[in-house]
N, C-alpha and C positions, 0 to 999 in steps of 0.2 A: 066136318073139316074140308073147307075150301083149301086145295094142292097151292093155287098160286099164291092165296093170300099168307099161310099159316102152315106150308108143308116146309121141306128141309131143300128141294130141288131149285134152283137159282134160275130163273125165269124172266131176265129182264126185259122191260118191254121198251127197244129203242127206236122203236114206230110211235111212240106215244105223242110226241109231237106233232108229226106226219099227220095222225088220225086228227087231232085237235084241228088242225089247218084246216083239214078236209070238209069240216063242218059246216065252214063257212061262218062261224060265228066270233066275232071281235072280242077278244080276250085277251089277260094279261096272266102269269103268273101271280100267285099268294102264296108266300111263306105264312105259315099259322105259327108264333111261337108264345111260349108260355111267358104272359108279363111278368111273374116273381122270381120265376127259377131258371130263364132263357132256353129252355128244351124244343127244340123245333117239332111241333106237334105231328106237321104233315105239308104236306104241299099241294094247293089246289088251284081253280082258276076263277077269276073275275071278268064277268062285263060289267059295263056302265048301269045296268039296271043293280046288278048284284052288290055293286060299291056305294050305290047311292042308299039300299036299302039296309046295307050295313051300318052305315053313318046316321040312316035315320033311325033303324030300333035298338042300335047298338048292341048288336047279336051280329055273329059272323055268318053273312050269306053269302053263296060264290055259285058259280056257275058250274053245273054237272056236266060235265064233257060225254059221258058214257050215257046218262037220260036225256044231254040238251035240254035242259030244263034248269029253271033257278033252285038252288037246294037250299034251304033255311036249315043249317047244320042242329041238329036237336030235336028236328019238327016233330018227327016218329020216337026215337030212342029217348029224347026227353037230355041230350046231355049235350047241355047248349052252352056255346063258348061265349060268353060278355066280353062285348069289344072294350079296351083300355085306350087303343090308338091307333090308327092308321096311317105306314108311312110308306113313301116311293121311294124308289132307288137314284141315283143321279141321271141315270138316261130316260127314268118315267117312263120304261116296260115292266116293271113289276113293283108289288107291293108286297109289303110287311104289315100283317094283323096282330097286333099284341092282344091277347086276350086272354082272361082268368076262366076257365075251364068247369062246369058244373058237374061234376059226375065226370064219365070216360072220354075219352076222347075217339080211339081208334074202334071199326065197328070189330074188331077181330077182339076175340079173348085168349085170356093166360090160362095154362094148367089147371087153376082153380074155378075158370070161368067169369074171372072178372074183367070186365073192359079194360083195355090197353089205357095208359097215360099217353102214349104215343105211336106213330103210326110208324115208326124208325124203330124196331126192336129185334131186328136180326143183324149181326155183325158180319162182312165181306172178308175171305182172303183170298189168295193168291197163290197155289201151291204150285207153281211155275207151269204146268199145264192148261188149268183152267181155276177159272175164279167159282168159291161156293162159301155156302154160309161156315164159319169158323169161329 
């Protein structure tokens, strides 16, 4: 088990955007949303190449900020996200990929070992002294 991804200790990465900016790669944030139920699956990034590949293949393609390379979601796991449509916000500085998953979404697994349907599976709470999973 990876403590950051599946543990119970809160470790928010408030420096993520600084790290992304430090790569020199021109990217925009992408919200990936289930086209049928509206659930937000996760947030990622895309450069122009990833966006063009997404539109061409009709499958979610992103830019991996940790590996600094094109990321074809599902290429190794089989958990492909079929594209329904791509939208942009009013300021044209972020994208929304509306998708239909073929399998799981998150690379983490639940207690039964099944791939999670969304990366947003932990709720936060504030007890007055600190933020935690609640």
